[in-house]
N, C-alpha and C positions, 0 to 999 in steps of 0.2 A: 403017654408021658408028654408034657408040654415041651416043645422045642424052645431052646433059649440060647441067647448069646450073652455071655458074661463078659462085660468090659471091666477088666481088672486094672485098677489104677494104683500106683505105688509112689512113694516119695523117692525122688532121685537123690535126696540128701541123707538117706540112711544106707547102711551097708547092704550090698546086694544079698538077697536071700533072707533078709529080716522081715518075714511076712507073718500075718496072723495065721492061726491054725485053720480057720475057714478057707483062707486063700490057698494054703498048702493042700487042703483036701480037694479043692476044685481043680487045681492044676495037675494033681496026681491022677484024678479020676477021668478027666476029659481031655480031648485033643486041645493043644494050645497053639495059637497062631500069633504072630507078632510082625512088626514092620521092619525091624532091623536087629542085627546082632548087638549084644551088649553084655555087661557084667551080670545083670539080672537074668538074662536068657541063659547064660552059662551056669549060673547057680541053680536055676530050675532044672536044666538038663542033668546036672550032677546029682540032683535029688531023685533022678529016675523018670522025670516027665519027658514026653516027646514034644518038641517045639518046632514048628514050621515057620520059616521066615517068608513072608509074602512080598514079592517084588512087584510094586505097582499098586493100583487101586485095590482096596481090601474088601469092599462091600460084597461083591459077588463071590469071592473065595470063602468068605464067612458064611454066606447063605448056602453055598454048596456043601460046606462042612457040616452045618447044622442039619441039613437035609439028610446027610449020610449018618450022622452020629447022635442026633437029638439035642445034645448040648455041646457047645464049643466055647473056648475061652480066648478072648483077645487080650494079650498082654500089652498094655498101653506103654508108649515110650515115655521119656522123661517129661515131656510137655503135656501129657495126658491125652493126646490124640482127639482133641475136641471136634475137629472137622469131621473125622470118621464117625464119632458118636452122633453128630448132628445129621450126617448123611444117612446113617443107619436108622435113626429115629424117624426121619421123614419117610424112608422107604417102608418101614414097618407100620407107620401110621396109615400109609396107603394100602398096604397088604398085611393086615394084622395076623393072618393065618400062617405066615411064614415062620415067625418065631417071636418070642418075647425078649426084650432087651433089659438086662439087669446090670446095674452099676454096683461094683464091689470094690471097697477100699482094702487093699492088702497091707497098706501101711500109711501112716500120716506124717506130715511134717511136724517135728517137735517144736515147741515154742523157741523162737530165735533162729529158726532154720534159714531165714533169708539173710542172716548175718554171714552164713557160709557163701551165699551168692555174692555178697559185697566183697568178701575176701578174694573170691575167684576173679571177679571183675577187675579189682585193683591189681591183682597179680598179673593179669593179662595186659593191663595198661602200662605197668611198670616193668614188664619183661621185654627182652629183645623182640622187635617187630611190633611193639605196642605204641604208646603215645610218646613221641620224642620229648615233649614238654615235661611230662611227669618223670621221665627217666633222667632228665637233666636237673631235677630238684634235689635239694639237701634239706636236712632238718632246719637249718638256719634260714634258707631262702623261703621256706614255707611258714615261718613263725608268724609273720604278719597275717597270713590267711587264717590261721587258727584263732587269733584274736578277733579278726573281722567277723568270722562265722559265729564265734561265741557271743559277740555283741549283738549280732542280728537275732540270735536265739533269745538273748535277754530282752530285746525290744519286743519280740513276740509274746514273751511271758508278761511283760508289763502291760501290754495291750490286751491281754487275755485272748489272744488270737491262737487258738489251739491248732488250727489247720496250718498256719504259718509256722508254729512251733515245731510241728511234726517235720515239715520240710527243712527248717533250719537245723534241727538236730541231725537230720540226715547229712547236711553239709559238714557239721561238726564230726560226725562219724566218719565221713570220707577222709577228713584230715587224720583222724586216729589210725584208720586202716592204712592210709598211704604212708604215714610215718613208720608204721610197723613194717610195711613192705620194703621201704628204703633201708631200714635197719638190717634186713637180711643181706644187704650188699656190703655191710661193714666188714672190716678185717676179722679174721678168725680170732675168737676170744672176746670180741666186742659185739658181735651180731646177736640179734634177738628177733623174735617173731610175734605175730598177733596172739599166738597161744601163750607166749610168755607174759604178754600184757594182761590177757584175760585170767591166766592162772594166778598171777600176782594179785589181781583184784579179788579173786575168789578167796584165796588164802587170807588176805587182809580182812575181808568182811567176816569170815568165819572166826578169826582170832579176836576181832574187836566187838563181836556180838555174842559173847558167851551165854547171854540170857536167852538167845534163840537157838544156838547150835550146841551148847555144852551143858544145858540143864541148869545154868546159874539162875538165881532168883532175879527177876526183872527189877523190882523196886520202882522208885519214881523216875521221871524223866531226868531230873537233876542227878540222881545216882547213876543212871545209865550213862549220862554225859561224862560224869567224873570218872567212871570206870573206863570209858573210851579213851579219855586223856591219859589215864594211868598206863593202859596197855600201849598207847602210842609212845609214851616216854620210854617205856622199856624197849620197844622196837627200835626207836631212833637213836637213843643215847645221845641227845643233843647237849651242847654246852650252854645254850641260852634258850629261854622261852621264846625268843624271836627267831630262832633257826627255823627255816621252812617258810617264813613269810615271803610272799612273792613281791620283791622290791620294785618290779617293773609295772605293777598295777597303778591305776590313777591315784594321785596324791591323797585325795580325800578318803578313798577306800583304804589306802595304805595306812593313813593315820588312824582310822577307825579300827583296823585290825590290830595294829600295834597296841593301842589303848586296851582293846578287848583282851589280848594275850596277857598284858601286864596285870589287868584287873583279875582275870581268871586265876592267875597264879599268885595273887596276893602281893604284888609288887606295886608300891606307891611312890612314884617319882613326879613331883609337881612339874607341869609344863612351863616353858619359859614365858616370862611376862613381856608383853610387847614393848613396854616403856623402857626395859633394860637393854634392848637390842641397839646395836651401833649403827645400823644402816636401814634404809627404807624397806628393802626386800626382806630382811630378817624380821623387822617389826610387823610387816604384813603377814609373813609366815606364822609368827607367833599368834597374831590375831586369828588367823584361819584355824590354827590348831586349837585355840581356845573355843572357837565355834564348834569344832568337832567334838570337843569334850562336853560342851553343853548339849549338843545333839544326842550323844550317847546317854547322858543323864536323863534326857527327856524320852529316851526310847525311839529316837528318830534316826534313820539311815541318812547321814549327811550327803552321801553320793546321790541317793535317790531324790533327796530334797532339792539339791542344786540342779539336778537333771530336770525335775518337774518344772521348776521355776524358769530355767533356761529355755525349755521347750515352749512354755507359755509366752515367754518374751519373743521367741522366734515366730510364733503365730501372730503376735502383734506387729512384728516387722512385715510379715507377709500381707497382713491386712492394710498396713500403711502403703505398701507398694501398689495396691489396687486403687487407692484413692486418687482422684484427679488432683493435679498440682494446684496449689493455692494461687489465686490471681495476684499479680504484682500490686504493691501499694500504689494508690493514686499519686500522680506527679503534682507537686505544688506549683501552680502556675506563676507564683511570684518570682 
């Protein structure tokens, strides 16, 4: 029988003992060694397997065990014990007759597993002994950062820079997780957690997408959108079609969203005419609103259009800054 060392790697983000049937077979049939005690070690022992904790370098104890038993299992720690795997691989490459090294996955990280790490890191930072700055923050003090990070993610989208988008969305996620962690410190009856945030999102998505989760007929995109709005109205029981519009967003975007809400709900109110306004600010505001109306009718995002033109103007300013100054006009000797 070929001697072998089975390097058993598991996900630290799943409950201890949640292993594949092949992993359970190997730990029950062969001696198991590991580098430290832990929940998984306890679960394996409770299942009837014998586990020995190795104190110090593990390569030689593994080779001694495989010489005595033919097959031995190394139960890797949460980080996967890559250094040990590398050392064993080099040793067995030099002395292939000692044993074969087999990598076995007893469990895998599910999709989204690193979100658990994000929650754990922010919990550590916002807990006693963590980062004093984060512990001193409130929802209001962090509000500007959420806007800033969202704008940076928007910039990455506009520039089609997917690498930057990944990073910037991470910064947005940091804000979400940090706000949820701070909410755990609210008074009893007001506090909530990241699980409440995620749970509310999941419930909302299931309710608002019956064509996916409840067997309803999908229909056209227009019908799906109309159904979404109908379900939303039932959920919110709002007094106005404008309830829920973020009033702190930039003015052009705010105007466009208000016009879109009114149109979608069949409400027609003519915008004010610039000539009827009593002061210069109101006249300018009415002219800008008329421009937003024209942009919507043309299918153009007014915020994006102004941003595009402003950035082009900024580039022209930068180019002008690099030009040498014009020589002074000649002096008339008369």
